[in-house]
N, C-alpha and C positions, 0 to 999 in steps of 0.2 A: 369511433376509435376503439381499438381492441384493448382490453385490460388483462393483465397477467398478475396474479397475486404474488406479493412479496412474502416469501416464506422464511427460510433459514437465514436470509440476508437482513431480516428485520432489525437486528441489533445495531446495524450500521446507520440506520436512517437518520437519527438525530444525535449521533455521536459527534463531538466537536473535533475529533482527532483522527478521522478515518479517510484521509485522502491517499490515493495511490499515485505514484509518479514513475515515469520512464523518461530517460534521456538517451537519444540515439544520435551518434555522430555519423554523418553520411558523406562519402566522397561523391561529388557531383552537385550541380546547382539545381535547385527546385524553385520554380516560380509560384507565386500565390495562386495563379490560375490552375496550375497543375495540382497543387495541394487540395484546393477546394473541390476539384472534380474527383480526385482520388477518394477524399473523405465521403463525398456524396455517394459514390458507388459502394464504399465499404459499409455505409449505413444501411444498405439493403441487406447485407450479410449479417450485420450486427445491429438489430433494430433498437437495442437499448441506448444507442448513441443519440437517438431522437426521442427518447422517452422522458417523461416527467413522472412525478409521484402524486397519486391521489390518496388522501387519508380520509376514510369515511368517518361519520359520527361515532361509529362503533369502535374506531381506532384501527380497523383493518386497512392495510396499505396495499396499493396496486401500482404496478408499472402501467402507465398510459402510453401505449405505442403510437408512433407517428403524431404525437402531440406538439412536436416542434416543427413548425412549418418550414418548407423549403423556401428560402429567401433568395432573391436575385443577388448575386455577389456584389459587395460594395466595399469601398476603401474609406477608412477614416484616418486622417492624418493626426497622430498624437505625438508630436515631436517633443524633444527636450526632456525625455525621461532620463533621469540621472541615477547612476549607481555609484555609491560612495562606500568603499570598503577598504580595510587596511591592506588587503592583498593587491590593491591597485596602486599602492604607493611605489614610487620609483624615485630614487635619489632624494628620499625624504620629502617628496612633494606629492600631494594627493592629486590624482587625476580624476576627471569625470568621464565616465563611459556613457556617451549619449547615443540613444537609439532613434532611428527613424521607423516608427511603428505604423503598420496599417492593419486595421481590423477587417478581416474578410468573413462574410457570412456564408458558410458552406453548408447548405441544408439546415441552416439555423444554428450550426455549431461555430462558436467563436474561434477563429484562427488568427493569432497574432503573427504578423510577418515583420521581422525586425532586422535591420542592418546592425551588426555588432561584431566589430573586428576584435574586440577584447575577449569574447567568448565567456563572459561571466554568467554562465547558464544557471548556476546555483542561485544567484540573486533574482533572476527572472523567475525561476521556479518558486522561490519563497514568496514573491509578490502574488502569484496566482494561487498558491497553496493557502494563503491567508485570507482569501476572499471566499465568503460563504456561497454555496451553490443555491440557486433558486429551485427548490424542490418542486414547487407548484407548477412552474412554467417550463423548467428545463432550459437548456440541456444540462446533463450532469457530468460534463467533461469539458476540458479546455485543451486546445491544441496550439502550441506555439512553435513557430519556425524561425530560427536565427540563421540569417544568411551570411556567408563569408565568400571570399573569392574561391570559386571552384569547389566549395563544400558548404555544408549546412548542418545545423543541429535541430532535431525534432524533439520537442518536449511535450509530454502528455501529463496532465493533472486530472485525475478522475475521482469521482466519489466512489468509495468502496462498495456502495450498494449495487453498482452495475457490474462490478468485476473484481476478481482477485489478481494477483501478480501474473499467474499463468494466462488469465484472460487478456490482460493488457499486452503480454508478449505476442499472443495471437493477433491482436489488433495491430501491433507494429508490423508484423509479417504481412498482413493483408493490405495495409496502407502502402508499404514498400512495393508490393506486387502491383497494385493499381497505379502507382507512380511510374513504374517501369513499363507497364503494358497498358497504356492509357486507352487503347482501342479494344481492350477486353470487354466483352459484354457479359453482364450477369443474366444468363438466359432464363434461369428459374429462380423465383423468389422463394428460397428455402432457408429462412433465417434461423440463426442460432438463438435459442431462447432457454432460460433457466428451466430445469425440470423438477426442482424441489427434491423432496426426500423419496419420491416414488421410485427413483432409479438407484437408490442406495441398497446395499446388500440387506437381505431379510434379517440376518443376524445382528444388524446394527440398531434395530429398534430398541427403544427404551425398555429397560427391565422394570419389574414391579415396583421397586423402591423409587426409581427415578420418575416413573409415571405418577406414583403417589405424591412425590415431592412437587412435581409440576402442577398437578391438580389442586393440591393444597395451596400453593402460591396463587394460582388463578382465582381460587375461591376467596382467599384473604383479600386479594386485590379488588374484588367486586365491591367491597365495603368502602373503598376510598378511590375508586377508579376515576380517572379524568383523562381527557384527550388534550394534548398540547398543540398549540397553534404554530404555524410557520413563523410568525413574527416573534414568538417566544423563543423558538429555536435560533433565529438569527441573532437575537440579543444574547442568548447563552453562548453561541459560537463566538461572537465577537469579544465577549467578556473573557472567555476561556483563552482565546488567542492573545489578548492583551496581558492577561494575568500570568499565563504559563510560558509565554514566549517560545512557542514551538519552533525548534531549530534543527538543523542537521549538518553533518560534516561528511565529506566523501574521502574514502581511502581507495587507492589503486595499487594492486599488485601486478606489476608488468609480467611479461611472458617468462622471463628468467626466474623471478621470485615465485611465480605460480608453479612453474615446473619443479623448482627445488622443493616447495611445500608439498606438491603432489607426490614426489618421490619419497619424501620422509613419511607421508601419511601411509603410503604402501608399505614402507619398511616396518611401521608400527601397527599396521592393520587398523588404521583410524580414518574416519571420514573427515573431509574438509570441515563440515559442520561442527563436529565434536571438538576439534582443536581450535577453531575460531572462537567458539563459545568459551572454551577453557581460557584462551588468551584474554578475552574481554572480561571474563569473571575475575581474573587476576588483576587487571587494570582497575576495575570497579572497586574491588575490595581493598586495594592498596592506595586509593586516592580520594575516596568519599568517606568522610567521618561517619562512624557508626556502623560501617559495613565489615570492618576487619574481624575475622573469626566469627562471622555470622553466616548462617545458611541463607542463600538467595533463592528466590523463586525464579526458575527458568521456564519460559513459555516457548515451546518449540512448534512452529507451524508445520502442518502436514498437507501434502497434496492428496486430497480425497477423491480425485478424478479417476484413479487407476482401477478401482474395483466397481465402478458404476455399471449398470446394466446396459447403458448406451454410451457411445463414444462422445465425450464432452471435451476432448482435448483442445479443440479449436474454438471453444465457445467463450464469449465475453459474459461470464457469470461467476458466481462464487461457489467454489467447491473446495475451499481450504478450511481445515479444522486445526486443532492444536491439542497437545498434551503438555502437562507441566510436571516438573520435578523440583526437588530441593537439593542444593549443592553448595558446599563451602569449598573454596580453593585450598588445597592442602600444600602448604609451603615446604613440607618435608620431602615431597617427591617432585619429579619433573612434570612438565606440561603434558607429556604424553600419557603418563599414569593418570593424571587428572582427566584428560580427554577420554581415556578408556573407561573410567568410572562414569563419566557423563553419557557416553555412548551406551553403556550397559543399562543405565537407568532409563534412558529414552527408549531403547529397544524393548525393554520390559513393558513400558507404558503403551507403546504403539502396537505391540504384538496382538493385542486384543482388538477385534473388529468393533466391539462396543465402545472402547476407548477412542478409537480413531474417528468415529462418527458421532460421539456423544454430544459435542458442542452443536453440530448441525441439527441433530435430532431434537435436542433440548430447545433450540431457538425456534424450531418450526412448531412446537407444541405450546409454548408459553404465550400468554397474552402480549401482543406487541406493544401495547401502551405502557406496560410495566418496564419494558426495556428503555423506552423514552424516559420514563420516570426515574430510572436508575441513574441516567446521565444528568437529569435536572436536579436530582437529590444531591449528587456529588459535586456538580459544577455550577448549579444555578441557585435560585433562592426558594426552591421547593423542598419540602420535607415529608417523608413518608417512611414508616417502619418497614412496610413490605418492600418498597423500592430500595431501601438501604440494605435489606437482607439479600435481595437479588444482586445488587451492586457488589456486595462482599463476595458472593458466590462466583461472580464472573470476573472478579479482579478489577472492576471499575472503581478507581480510587485516586485520590489526590495525595495519598501517603505513599510516595514512590519507593519501591523496593524490588530489586531484581532486574532481569533483562529478558527481552523477547528476541526471537530470531525468526525471520521470514526468508526462506531460501528458495530460489528458483532452480537451484542446482545447475546442471549444464544446460545452458540455453541453446537448444538444438535448431533454431530457425536458420535458414541460409544466410550467408554473408553477402552474396551477389544477387542483384536484381537488375538484369539488363545493363544499362550504363551506370547504375548506382551500386555502391558497395557500403555496407555497414562496417565502420571501423571499430566502434565501441558502443556498448550499451550499459547504462547504469539503471538500477532499480532503487527508487526511494520508497521505503516501506512506510506504512502508517505509524504515527507516533502513539503507540498503544498506551493508554492511560494505566497507571499502576506500575509501569516499568521505569526504572531510572534511564535505561537506554534500550532502544530497539534497533536491531541490525537487519538491513536488507542486503542479501548477498546474491550476486549473479556471476556465473562463470560463463564467459563467452570468448570464443576465438583465442583460447589459451591464456586468458587473463581473468583476474577477479576484481570486481568492484564491490565495495562495501559502503552502504550508507549507514551512518550512525545518527539515529534520531534521538533527540533529548529535549527536555524542558529547560529553557534558560533560567527559569525561576529556581530550579532545584540544583542545577549543575552549571557552573560558570564556564566561560571560554577557556580559562587556564586549566580547569579540572578536566574538561573533555579532551583538550589537547594532550594532557598528560596520560589520560586513560588510553587514548589511541596510540600514543608513543610507546607506552609500556606493552600494549597488546601486540603491536607490530614487532617490537623487540623480541617478544616471546616467539612469534611466528617465524621471524628471520633467523633466530639463533636457537 
């Protein structure tokens, strides 16, 4: 089996909060048989779907391609799965949403096939998001299909180590294509694979100071180096999920609200990103104790695929970087002035090629074990001075402060695929540790969906509802 080294993605390997999610509403019925055959073909294009992870004694990690065997499709009846949520209440009586689930093995990839007339996809997502991935055996993705009369919803939960938001959008497009054109043959096995830092701009390489910093950290780490096991990761993941109660809330701006916001952004020469950040910054600082009149750290995700030496637009891989700024919401001026200040600061940070690729370059040079150690030091029962230093540098923290934003911008994949049509797409971003809230934004078919990830330990349901209410109020008014 072929191995490909895990490079700049190494930070995600044993992070307990790095799952990426997509929800796709589809017009047209899809059978389990259609879906597993489509996924089987797509796995030829995107071999990371059938990959597992091998961590050597040295701590170096590798994708092991084709390590997930092709398994004859089978059905497992798991009836009476209950979803009990306050939003299922009707006439003050709680209803139970029962699923008839079948697990289909499509090339070794678990596909849940469920009858669900209630459409509570958020609860289905949470269920699979809170299950640890088997890194050693794979696969590193879960695909769920919720069937309705004449329509269905496709849910993808993937480990961030195999792809970023743009990669998962490409995966959605390819699955839809194979569903619509089931007779299409993959004539040449020309798979999309991560290329690492070799395809990044020459000017993005680490400068002298950052090289010295990385080398010094690696040298310090040799004195206390250790390799963590998969069982240790599982325990840390489960403890984290129970302690921090990773949760999310979805917000939807329909075509009218989106068009109104778009026109106002043009009027003020402001991007969607800047004004949405500004709105949530207001909500955060006015609803969480200790945040008012304090500068917040804002982490802004960047699409690093645009300036690569090869075309990686359709690749299931990680080429997302980030820059960060500090900002306090200024109540003495309007949201547009605040948004303009945010845009100015972000543009200044990302104008430098070195800044745009700094995170990816840094991750590819540092000893991968210390990235694991940074998470275990923060969320586990392990302690290390060097790991703590790296955790502080990378914002890996249980002292939540600020917000993160991961934005797909305008999702440009087609809406129509033969007899199928995509009605809506939502992107559920990772719950980035160290941030009070993380926003996953996608603009598709004239509408905007925003996922708001948060820790239930630090922000309660009443607070997150008020934050979202105040943010939407700012955007609408």
